[in-house]
Each structure stands twice: as structure tokens, then as C-alpha cells.
N, C-alpha and C positions, 0 to 999 in steps of 0.2 A: 535442653531447648533445641528445637529443630531449626536448622538454617533455612532462611527464606529461599524459595525457588527463584531462579532467574527467569525473566520474561523470555518466553520461547515461542517462536512462530513455526507453524506446521502447514505445509501445503501437500495434501495427500496425493494430488495428481502427478507430482514428480518429486524425486528425491532432491535434497539440497545439492547445488552445484551441477545438476544434471540438465538434460534437455527438456524444455517446456513443450508439452504436446501441441501439435499443430492446431488442434481445436481452439486453443486460447489465443492464437495469433491472428494476424490480418488475413492469412491465407486459409484460415479455418472458419470457425463460428464467431471468432473475435469476442468471446465472452470471458469474464473473469473466472479464475479457478476458485474453488472453495478454500477458505483460509480459516485456520483455528489458532488460538493462542492460549497460553497458560502461564502461571507464575507472575501475574501482575502484582506489583508492590501494594501494600496496604493503603498507601496515600493516593492510589489511582482513583480519579473521578471520571475520566473519559479516555478515549483512544483516538489517535489520528493515524492515517496510513498514507504513505507516499510510495508509488512504484515508478521507477525510472530506469533509463538506459544510459549508463555513463560512457558507453562506447560510441554514441551517435556522432556522426561527422562534425556537426555544428556545436558540439558540447552536450552536456547531459540533457536528455529528452525526457520530459515528464509524461507518463502514461496514465496515472490515476491519482487522484487526491480525494481523500475522505477525512472528515473530522467531526468532532462532537458525537463520536460513537459512545453510547452510554457504557459505564463501567460494568453493567450487568450483562453486556454482550461479550462473548468470547469466541465468536465465529461469524463468518460471512458465508452465505450459501454461494454455490456456483451461480454465475450470471446475476450477482447481487444487485438488487434494486433498492436504493435507500428508502428507509421507513423511519418512523418516529422523528427524532430531531437530527438524524445523521445528515451532515452537510456534504455536498459534492462540489468539487472544484472543476475548473476548465483545464483539460490536459493540453499538451503542446500540439495536438491535432486540431485544436480549436473547438473541441466538443466537451460537454459535461459528461463525466462518468469515465468508464474504463475504455482504453484504447490498447488493444493487444500488441505484442511484439511484432515489429514489421521492419527489420533492418534492411537498408538499401543494398548491402553486400556483406559477405562474411558472417561470422558468428558474433553476436553481442551478448552481454550480460544484462540481466534484468533483476534489479534489486527491489525487493519488497521490504519496506521499512515501517515497522509498527512502533508508535510512540505511546507510552503510558503517560498521561498528563494529570497534573494536580488540580485541574479545574473541570467542571462539568461541561463547559462550552467555551469556545474561542470566539472573540469578537471579529469574526470574518464572515462576510456575506457569501451566501451560496453562489457558486459560479466563479469564485475568486481564482486567481492564478497562483502558482506556487510561491512566488515572492511574498505575497500577502500572507499566505499560510505560514511560511517560515518565520516571518516577522512575529506573528501571533504565537508561535510555538516557543519563542525565546522566554526563558525563565519559568516555563511550565513543564518541561520534560523531566519526569521522574526516572524513567528507564526507557531503553530503546532495544528492539530486536530486529535482526535482518535475516533474510532468506534469499538466496540467489538461484536463478535458473538461467539457462542459455537458450538462445533461439538463433537459427541460421536462416539467411535469406534463401528464398526459393527461386 
């Protein structure tokens, strides 16, 4: 019997723990990088994604919220624009969608967190903030994968 693969997140634009190219930050094109994943558990019915900066001066800063990503999808294109039933939340810039790295000073870590969920959709309205998404995630996470990149202030 083969062992199940663990959920794994891959961002081809930069190696894990390395520098995020300027193209994806606020000083560049401010677009999301392409993301791929594999190894989702059999119980997975959808995915959710949270991207944040735990080093922000005022506490963790949320850059991107996506949920109700169908279990048949295993990648997001660069500059991803939601389709189908994928829901988009409001980031801490106050905008729906992706907001790239933009540290006020120094070098910050940006964590991409992918959640495999046991439900095809979460009862969260489009445009919701992170707290609403996190409440809805409770009890539905089957597995989680993380990928980290760094970005420095310009």
C-alpha cells in the first residue's frame, strides 16, 4: 500500500524561503504569482488560501483571501482572477483580491497557507474579512500546507 502524499504547495516564481521577485510586490506589477499544489487528501472537497505578513508592525497583515476553490483545481495562474465559484475576501489594504508584499521597512516574511477542506463551499460572503473566513474554516480543515517567501522594503 502506498503512503498518501502530504499536501504540498509550489510557487515556481521563487524557491521556498527565498526572495519574492519585485514583480509580485507593490513596487512592481503587484500581481499574484502562479501557485500549484499536490497531495490533497482524499476527503478534500475544496481549498482555501490565505497569504499574510506576520512581521507587519501592527500585527499580522492579510494580503489575499480565497475560498471555495473547487477540489478539481490544483493551481492558480499568475495574476489569478477568480472564476467559477471561487470566493475572494477583502485584504488588509481594504481591497478584494491580491495585494502584494509592501513592507514599510526591512525584510518581511510572506506566508502562503493552503487549506484542504472537507466541504465544497464555506458559508462566507464574498468580500469577507479574514476573521469571518477563519471562523468558517474551523472544523473543516483536513490538511494545511505553507510556503514562505521574503520581500524587502525599497
